[in-house]
C-alpha positions in Angstrom: -26.7 12.3 13.7 -25.4 10.7 10.6 -22.6 12.5 8.8 -23.5 13.2 5.1 -21.2 14.3 2.4 -21.9 15.4 -1.2 -19.2 15.4 -3.9 -18.5 14.8 -7.6 -16.2 11.8 -7.3 -15.8 9.6 -4.2 -12.3 8.1 -4.3 -12.0 4.9 -2.3 -8.4 4.6 -1.2 -6.0 7.3 -0.1 -2.8 5.7 -1.4 -0.6 7.5 -4.0 -2.8 6.6 -6.9 -5.9 7.8 -5.1 -4.2 11.1 -4.1 -3.0 11.8 -7.7 -6.6 11.1 -8.9 -7.6 14.1 -6.8 -5.2 16.2 -8.8 -6.3 15.0 -12.2 -10.0 15.4 -11.2 -9.2 18.9 -9.9 -7.8 20.0 -13.2 -11.3 19.2 -14.5 -12.9 21.2 -11.7 -14.4 18.0 -10.2 -14.7 17.9 -6.4 -13.3 14.8 -4.6 -13.9 13.1 -1.3 -11.4 10.4 -0.3 -12.2 7.5 2.0 -9.7 5.1 3.5 -9.9 2.4 6.2 -6.5 3.5 7.5 -6.3 6.4 9.9 -3.9 8.4 7.7 -3.3 9.1 4.0 -0.7 7.3 1.9 -1.9 3.7 1.9 0.9 1.1 1.9 3.5 3.9 1.6 2.5 5.3 5.0 1.4 2.1 6.7 4.1 -0.3 5.7 7.3 1.4 4.6 7.3 5.3 5.0 11.1 5.4 5.3 11.8 3.1 2.3 13.2 4.8 -0.8 11.4 4.5 -4.1 13.4 4.7 -7.3 10.9 4.7 -10.2 9.0 7.9 -9.8 9.7 10.2 -12.8 11.8 13.2 -11.8 12.9 11.6 -8.6 16.1 9.6 -8.7 15.2 8.6 -5.2 12.3 9.6 -2.9 11.2 8.2 0.5 7.7 6.8 0.4 6.6 9.1 3.2 8.0 12.1 1.4 6.2 11.1 -1.8 2.9 11.1 0.1 3.6 14.6 1.5 4.4 15.9 -1.9 1.2 14.5 -3.3 -0.8 16.1 -0.5 0.9 19.5 -1.3 0.0 19.0 -5.0 -3.7 18.5 -4.3 -4.1 21.4 -1.8 -5.4 23.8 -4.4 -8.4 21.5 -4.9 -9.5 21.3 -1.3 -10.3 17.6 -1.2 -12.2 16.3 1.9 -11.4 13.0 3.6 -13.0 10.3 5.7 -10.2 8.3 7.3 -10.4 5.3 9.6 -13.6 4.1 8.0 -14.2 1.5 5.3 -16.9 1.8 2.6 -19.2 -1.1 3.4 -22.1 -0.8 0.9 -23.3 1.3 -2.0 -26.3 1.9 -4.2 -26.7 3.3 -7.6 -29.6 5.8 -7.7 -32.1 6.4 -10.5 -30.3 9.5 -11.8 -27.0 7.6 -12.2 -25.4 8.9 -9.1 -24.3 6.8 -6.1 -24.9 6.6 -2.3 -22.2 5.0 -0.2 -22.1 4.1 3.5 -19.0 3.5 5.7 -18.5 1.3 8.7 -19.2 4.3 11.0 -22.4 5.2 9.1 -21.0 8.2 7.1 -23.2 8.7 4.0 -21.4 9.9 0.8 -23.4 11.1 -2.2 -21.4 11.2 -5.4 -21.8 11.3 -9.1 -19.0 8.8 -9.8 -16.8 6.4 -7.9 -13.1 5.7 -8.4 -11.8 2.6 -6.6 -8.1 3.1 -5.8 -7.9 0.7 -2.9 -4.6 -0.9 -3.9 -4.8 -4.6 -3.4 -7.6 -4.1 -0.9 -7.1 -4.7 2.8 -3.9 -6.5 4.0 -3.0 -9.1 6.6 0.6 -10.2 7.1 1.5 -13.7 6.2 2.5 -15.1 9.6 4.9 -18.1 10.0 3.5 -21.1 11.8 5.3 -20.7 15.1 3.8 -21.5 18.5 3.0 -18.6 20.8 4.1 -16.0 18.1 1.0 -13.9 18.9 2.2 -13.6 22.5 4.9 -11.2 21.4 2.8 -9.1 19.0 1.6 -5.6 19.8 5.0 -4.1 20.4 6.4 -7.0 22.5 9.1 -8.1 20.1 7.4 -9.5 16.9 6.8 -7.1 14.0 5.4 -7.9 10.6 6.4 -4.6 9.0 8.9 -1.8 9.7 7.1 1.5 10.1 9.9 3.5 11.8 13.5 2.1 11.5 14.6 4.3 14.4 12.5 2.1 16.7 15.1 -0.6 16.1 18.1 1.7 16.8 20.9 -0.3 18.5 18.8 -3.4 18.9 19.5 -7.0 18.0 17.3 -8.1 15.2 16.3 -11.3 13.5 14.7 -10.9 10.1 13.1 -13.8 8.2 12.3 -13.9 4.5 13.8 -14.2 1.1 11.9 -11.5 -0.9 12.6 -7.8 -1.7 11.2 -6.6 1.7 13.5 -8.8 3.7 16.5 -8.0 1.6 15.8 -4.2 1.6 15.3 -3.9 5.3 18.3 -6.0 6.1 20.4 -3.6 4.0 18.8 -0.5 5.6 18.8 -1.7 9.2 22.5 -2.9 9.0 23.4 0.8 9.7 20.7 1.2 12.4 20.6 -1.9 14.5 23.3 -3.3 16.8 23.0 -6.8 15.1 21.1 -8.1 12.2 20.5 -11.7 11.4 18.7 -12.7 8.2 17.2 -16.1 8.1 16.0 -17.6 4.8 14.7 -21.1 4.3 16.4 -21.5 0.9 19.7 -20.7 -0.7 18.4 -18.5 -3.5 16.5 -15.2 -2.9 13.2 -14.2 -4.6 14.1 -10.5 -4.4 16.2 -8.4 -6.7 19.6 -9.9 -7.6 21.4 -6.6 -6.8 19.9 -6.6 -3.3 20.8 -10.2 -2.7 24.4 -9.4 -3.7 24.4 -6.4 -1.3 23.3 -8.6 1.6 25.9 -11.2 0.8 28.6 -8.4 0.8 27.4 -7.2 4.1 27.6 -10.7 5.5 31.1 -11.1 4.2 32.1 -7.7 5.8 30.6 -8.9 9.1 27.9 -6.2 9.2 25.0 -8.7 9.0 24.7 -12.5 9.7 23.2 -14.5 6.9 21.7 -17.9 7.9 20.4 -19.9 4.8 18.5 -23.2 4.5 16.9 -22.5 7.9 13.7 -21.3 9.6 12.9 -19.6 12.8 11.0 -22.4 14.6 10.4 -21.1 18.2 10.2 -17.8 20.1 11.1 -17.4 23.7 10.7 -14.8 26.5 8.7 -13.8 29.5 6.7 -10.6 28.9 8.7 -9.6 25.8 10.6 -11.5 23.2 14.1 -12.5 24.4 15.3 -15.1 21.9 14.4 -17.2 18.9 15.4 -20.8 17.9 16.7 -21.2 14.3 16.3 -24.7 12.9 18.4 -25.7 9.8 17.0 -28.0 7.1 19.2 -30.8 8.4 17.6 -30.5 11.9 20.3 -28.8 13.8 19.2 -25.9 16.0 20.7 -22.8 17.6 19.1 -20.2 20.0 19.8 -16.5 19.2 19.3 -13.7 21.7 17.3 -10.9 20.0 15.2 -7.8 20.8 12.9 -8.2 17.8 11.9 -10.8 15.3 10.7 -9.4 12.0 9.1 -12.1 9.7 8.7 -10.5 6.3 6.8 -13.0 4.2 4.6 -10.5 2.5 1.0 -9.5 2.9 -2.2 -11.3 2.0 -4.6 -9.0 0.1 -8.3 -9.2 0.7 -10.7 -7.4 -1.7 -13.2 -6.8 1.1 -16.8 -5.5 0.5 -15.9 -4.3 -3.0 -15.8 -7.9 -4.1 -19.6 -8.0 -3.4 -20.6 -5.0 -5.5 -21.4 -7.0 -8.6 -18.3 -5.8 -10.5 -16.7 -8.1 -13.0 -13.7 -9.6 -11.4 -10.7 -11.7 -12.4 -8.4 -13.3 -9.8 -9.7 -11.0 -7.1 -9.0 -7.9 -9.2 -11.5 -5.6 -10.9 -11.6 -5.8 -14.7 -11.5 -2.5 -16.5 -11.6 -0.9 -19.9 -8.3 0.8 -20.6 -10.0 3.6 -22.5 -10.9 5.2 -19.2 -10.5 2.4 -16.6 -14.2 2.0 -16.2 -15.6 -1.1 -14.6 -18.5 -3.2 -15.7 -20.8 -0.8 -13.8 -21.1 2.6 -15.6 -19.9 5.4 -13.3 -17.6 3.2 -11.3 -13.8 3.2 -12.2 -10.9 1.2 -10.8 -7.3 2.4 -10.8 -4.0 1.2 -9.4 -3.2 -2.3 -8.1 -6.9 -3.2 -7.6 -7.6 -3.4 -11.3 -6.6 -5.8 -14.0 -6.3 -5.7 -17.8 -4.0 -7.2 -20.4 -0.5 -6.0 -19.9 -1.2 -4.7 -16.4 1.9 -3.6 -14.4 1.4 -3.0 -10.7 3.6 0.2 -10.5 2.8 3.5 -9.0 3.7 5.4 -12.1 1.2 3.2 -14.1 -1.5 4.1 -11.6 -0.8 7.8 -12.1 -1.5 7.3 -15.8 -4.7 5.4 -15.1 -5.8 8.2 -12.7 -5.5 10.7 -15.6 -7.6 8.7 -18.0 -10.1 7.9 -15.3 -10.7 11.5 -14.5 -11.4 12.2 -18.2 -13.9 9.3 -18.3 -15.6 10.4 -15.1 -16.0 13.9 -16.4 -17.8 12.6 -19.5 -20.0 10.4 -17.3 -20.9 13.3 -15.0 -21.3 15.8 -17.9 -22.3 13.8 -20.9 -23.4 16.9 -22.9 -20.2 18.9 -22.2 -17.1 18.8 -24.3 -13.8 19.1 -22.4 -10.8 20.6 -24.2 -7.5 19.3 -22.7 -5.5 22.2 -21.2 -1.8 21.9 -20.3 -0.8 23.0 -16.8 2.4 24.5 -18.3 0.2 27.0 -20.2 -2.7 27.4 -17.8 -1.2 26.7 -14.5 -3.2 24.8 -11.8 -6.8 26.0 -11.4 -8.5 26.0 -8.1 -12.0 24.9 -7.2 
């Protein structure tokens, strides 16, 4: 029997911006159902770097990504949101009364009065280096495209490849976790934050990590699991390094997925919105967070929180066009419950 859900707003994406949208909608007494293709809430924060510290959330000098997700879940508890996880929204239809009907990959039907797309950059696939037999060591056999739990690499010998923020940040973090860390970068200048690059160089000079520049990992070796990698310098010289894990961190390739086929106005694979309320070209459908675009757009979590607040106001007006909502401050009225 098909599972059918009815709600006020269907939020597509359970990342931090989608979760905070539940809070803002809840203040307006709007019910929310959240859908995400991942099996858990948190989006990239849970899937890619739950143990990574975040420094630009107001009120938190430093907060781990996973802890931020837990706090957001506690914040929205009074509004009793419902969730469909591990399923992706495949298709939708706008009904004659202005409401919407959505269907997921598993056939779940969601009836809602408005839609908020908070799907980050869409679905992600890691950018994999062109190395023969690399896939042989995927699936926990020595090649990892992201660090979900640093403790998995406790006392191991690691080779990390990349020159961006992720490669630098994890090299710094894992220097105190792993037995050995080698960072391989094809250039001499890093794309990541200058401060992080200086920290990595300092760790190298202190003998805590090994930094190999102007080089690439060209081959992987091992029987059932990874045992070593070959590093080839730009001048053609090679060396083979024994390792327990190879972590190429070349970023992720975003894919907009089925949302790109909904007829929404797009620009460079992002959904164009009106910054008055972050509405899309289709009335009743809103886009917040990294998935949208507008002049001056900054892809920051804190900006997504701002967008969620204005989206909720716009959705309220769409759902109740004849009602006038008077803004109430939580410092005065507290947090209402549904």
